[in-house]
Z-matrix of the N, CA and C atoms (Angstrom, degrees):
N
C 1 1.429
C 2 1.530 1 109.80
N 3 1.305 2 118.21 1 -44.41
C 4 1.442 3 121.86 2 178.93
C 5 1.546 4 109.94 3 -63.42
N 6 1.339 5 116.20 4 -39.66
C 7 1.450 6 119.93 5 -178.13
C 8 1.529 7 110.68 6 -62.85
N 9 1.316 8 117.51 7 -37.21
C 10 1.469 9 119.83 8 178.72
C 11 1.514 10 111.06 9 -68.44
N 12 1.326 11 117.33 10 -30.73
C 13 1.442 12 120.13 11 -177.87
C 14 1.535 13 112.34 12 -79.53
N 15 1.307 14 118.36 13 -13.81
C 16 1.463 15 120.80 14 -175.72
C 17 1.510 16 113.04 15 -71.95
N 18 1.329 17 118.36 16 -11.78
C 19 1.455 18 119.44 17 177.23
C 20 1.524 19 110.61 18 -67.06
N 21 1.312 20 116.58 19 -19.54
C 22 1.457 21 121.35 20 178.67
C 23 1.528 22 107.29 21 -115.80
N 24 1.318 23 117.38 22 79.91
C 25 1.464 24 122.69 23 -170.34
C 26 1.520 25 114.40 24 -73.37
N 27 1.316 26 118.83 25 -10.57
C 28 1.453 27 120.83 26 179.57
C 29 1.519 28 112.45 27 -79.12
N 30 1.308 29 117.09 28 -13.13
C 31 1.457 30 120.91 29 -176.15
C 32 1.506 31 111.23 30 -107.20
N 33 1.327 32 116.60 31 147.98
C 34 1.443 33 123.72 32 178.07
C 35 1.529 34 108.65 33 -80.17
N 36 1.351 35 118.38 34 135.84
C 37 1.486 36 119.21 35 176.83
C 38 1.526 37 110.93 36 -58.17
N 39 1.305 38 116.49 37 147.41
C 40 1.469 39 121.92 38 -177.96
C 41 1.513 40 112.60 39 -57.72
N 42 1.350 41 117.96 40 -30.84
C 43 1.446 42 120.79 41 -178.07
C 44 1.523 43 111.77 42 -68.37
N 45 1.314 44 118.36 43 -21.51
C 46 1.463 45 121.62 44 -176.55
C 47 1.533 46 113.60 45 -100.23
N 48 1.303 47 117.06 46 -6.04
C 49 1.464 48 118.71 47 179.92
C 50 1.520 49 109.96 48 -65.22
N 51 1.315 50 116.23 49 146.69
C 52 1.465 51 122.65 50 -174.74
C 53 1.528 52 112.02 51 -54.04
N 54 1.330 53 117.94 52 -42.40
C 55 1.473 54 120.88 53 -175.68
C 56 1.531 55 111.93 54 -72.57
N 57 1.339 56 119.10 55 -16.79
C 58 1.466 57 121.79 56 -179.45
C 59 1.519 58 113.98 57 -102.56
N 60 1.303 59 119.10 58 -3.93
C 61 1.459 60 121.24 59 -174.61
C 62 1.524 61 113.13 60 -64.13
N 63 1.309 62 118.46 61 -27.10
C 64 1.447 63 121.67 62 177.47
C 65 1.525 64 112.46 63 -75.77
N 66 1.323 65 117.99 64 -11.44
C 67 1.466 66 121.40 65 -178.24
C 68 1.520 67 112.29 66 -87.26
N 69 1.327 68 118.11 67 -11.81
C 70 1.466 69 122.50 68 -175.86
C 71 1.528 70 111.05 69 -128.56
N 72 1.328 71 115.18 70 153.92
C 73 1.452 72 122.67 71 171.49
C 74 1.515 73 106.25 72 -108.05
N 75 1.337 74 116.70 73 133.65
C 76 1.453 75 122.47 74 -178.25
C 77 1.519 76 109.60 75 -112.03
N 78 1.348 77 117.07 76 139.57
C 79 1.462 78 122.91 77 -179.04
C 80 1.517 79 109.46 78 -134.77
N 81 1.339 80 117.40 79 127.63
C 82 1.452 81 121.73 80 172.58
C 83 1.523 82 106.50 81 -78.10
N 84 1.326 83 117.89 82 114.65
C 85 1.460 84 120.77 83 -173.21
C 86 1.513 85 114.70 84 -108.70
N 87 1.343 86 117.53 85 -27.22
C 88 1.462 87 118.07 86 -173.68
C 89 1.531 88 109.15 87 -165.54
N 90 1.320 89 114.99 88 165.47
C 91 1.458 90 122.59 89 170.05
C 92 1.521 91 106.84 90 -126.35
N 93 1.327 92 116.44 91 122.76
C 94 1.451 93 121.28 92 -178.10
C 95 1.528 94 110.01 93 -125.91
N 96 1.330 95 116.50 94 167.16
C 97 1.458 96 120.97 95 179.03
C 98 1.528 97 108.95 96 -108.47
N 99 1.324 98 116.51 97 124.76
C 100 1.473 99 123.71 98 176.49
C 101 1.518 100 107.25 99 -127.26
N 102 1.310 101 116.60 100 126.33
C 103 1.459 102 122.56 101 -179.78
C 104 1.524 103 112.46 102 55.67
N 105 1.326 104 117.34 103 36.26
C 106 1.464 105 122.70 104 177.36
C 107 1.519 106 114.68 105 77.11
N 108 1.328 107 118.20 106 10.81
C 109 1.477 108 122.11 107 178.97
C 110 1.517 109 109.73 108 -126.11
N 111 1.331 110 116.42 109 144.38
C 112 1.450 111 120.80 110 177.84
C 113 1.524 112 109.99 111 -74.38
N 114 1.347 113 114.13 112 143.37
C 115 1.449 114 121.42 113 179.00
C 116 1.525 115 109.94 114 -137.62
N 117 1.326 116 115.12 115 140.33
C 118 1.469 117 120.82 116 172.80
C 119 1.519 118 108.33 117 -80.36
N 120 1.313 119 116.84 118 139.53
C 121 1.462 120 121.68 119 172.38
C 122 1.521 121 106.97 120 -104.48
N 123 1.307 122 116.99 121 113.22
C 124 1.449 123 122.60 122 -179.21
C 125 1.516 124 107.85 123 -112.67
N 126 1.314 125 116.64 124 115.28
C 127 1.461 126 121.55 125 178.30
C 128 1.522 127 108.45 126 -93.22
N 129 1.307 128 115.69 127 151.20
C 130 1.461 129 119.96 128 177.73
C 131 1.525 130 109.86 129 -138.02
N 132 1.309 131 114.14 130 155.08
C 133 1.466 132 120.79 131 175.17
C 134 1.521 133 108.14 132 -147.20
N 135 1.289 134 116.56 133 155.94
C 136 1.445 135 122.71 134 -178.64
C 137 1.511 136 110.02 135 -69.23
N 138 1.325 137 116.23 136 141.61
C 139 1.470 138 122.04 137 172.35
C 140 1.507 139 106.45 138 -81.91
N 141 1.305 140 116.17 139 105.97
C 142 1.463 141 120.14 140 -178.65
C 143 1.509 142 107.69 141 -150.14
N 144 1.297 143 115.67 142 113.41
C 145 1.453 144 119.58 143 -177.99
C 146 1.536 145 110.84 144 -88.49
N 147 1.311 146 116.38 145 -6.46
C 148 1.466 147 120.38 146 173.33
C 149 1.524 148 107.45 147 -89.79
N 150 1.300 149 116.38 148 176.11
C 151 1.454 150 119.92 149 176.71
C 152 1.536 151 109.64 150 -69.46
N 153 1.350 152 117.56 151 122.41
C 154 1.475 153 118.20 152 -178.63
C 155 1.536 154 111.43 153 -67.50
N 156 1.320 155 116.05 154 136.86
C 157 1.461 156 120.28 155 -178.99
C 158 1.534 157 111.96 156 -84.72
N 159 1.316 158 117.77 157 -39.08
C 160 1.468 159 121.29 158 177.89
C 161 1.515 160 108.00 159 -129.16
N 162 1.311 161 115.82 160 84.69
C 163 1.449 162 121.07 161 -172.53
C 164 1.528 163 113.84 162 -59.12
N 165 1.313 164 118.28 163 -42.83
C 166 1.468 165 121.07 164 -177.04
C 167 1.528 166 112.66 165 -68.99
N 168 1.324 167 117.39 166 -29.15
C 169 1.446 168 120.45 167 -175.34
C 170 1.532 169 112.38 168 -65.10
N 171 1.312 170 118.14 169 -29.89
C 172 1.448 171 121.78 170 -173.01
C 173 1.532 172 113.48 171 -109.48
N 174 1.313 173 117.65 172 13.59
C 175 1.475 174 122.43 173 177.84
C 176 1.512 175 109.28 174 -117.33
N 177 1.326 176 116.48 175 153.39
C 178 1.441 177 118.34 176 176.45
C 179 1.505 178 112.23 177 176.92
N 180 1.327 179 116.60 178 -169.65
C 181 1.458 180 122.56 179 179.80
C 182 1.527 181 108.84 180 -139.42
N 183 1.313 182 114.32 181 148.24
C 184 1.451 183 122.07 182 177.30
C 185 1.527 184 106.19 183 -126.24
N 186 1.330 185 116.39 184 137.73
C 187 1.456 186 122.25 185 -179.36
C 188 1.543 187 107.61 186 -109.63
N 189 1.339 188 115.84 187 121.54
C 190 1.454 189 122.49 188 -176.62
C 191 1.516 190 110.36 189 -114.46
N 192 1.318 191 117.75 190 127.31
C 193 1.458 192 122.75 191 176.45
C 194 1.527 193 109.64 192 -65.42
N 195 1.339 194 117.95 193 129.76
C 196 1.462 195 120.77 194 -176.40
C 197 1.531 196 112.90 195 -74.05
N 198 1.308 197 118.62 196 -22.14
C 199 1.462 198 120.61 197 -179.00
C 200 1.529 199 112.14 198 -84.74
N 201 1.314 200 116.96 199 -43.67
C 202 1.478 201 119.94 200 -174.41
C 203 1.526 202 112.43 201 -105.75
N 204 1.345 203 116.70 202 -12.95
C 205 1.485 204 123.18 203 -175.30
C 206 1.531 205 111.04 204 60.88
N 207 1.294 206 116.09 205 25.82
C 208 1.466 207 120.36 206 175.56
C 209 1.510 208 110.39 207 -89.53
N 210 1.315 209 117.90 208 156.79
C 211 1.451 210 122.69 209 179.25
C 212 1.511 211 107.37 210 -75.57
N 213 1.323 212 115.85 211 120.17
C 214 1.457 213 121.94 212 -179.17
C 215 1.523 214 110.18 213 -87.19
N 216 1.315 215 116.01 214 -45.37
C 217 1.457 216 120.54 215 -173.13
C 218 1.511 217 110.36 216 -154.86
């Protein structure tokens, strides 16, 4: 889902908008190097205490540049 949204780089992904932050849990899982720069890997999943109906739709990862804190991928 995030990959499809990256074609429009001027907009913030829906998962990161202020009004949607309570709908997801975010976890810092790793630090990797992309294009010679370190990036945080932040995974997210939907907050749902019921049985999830479409598990893949609401899970994903965001890559954040450690120097600028911009969304890399």
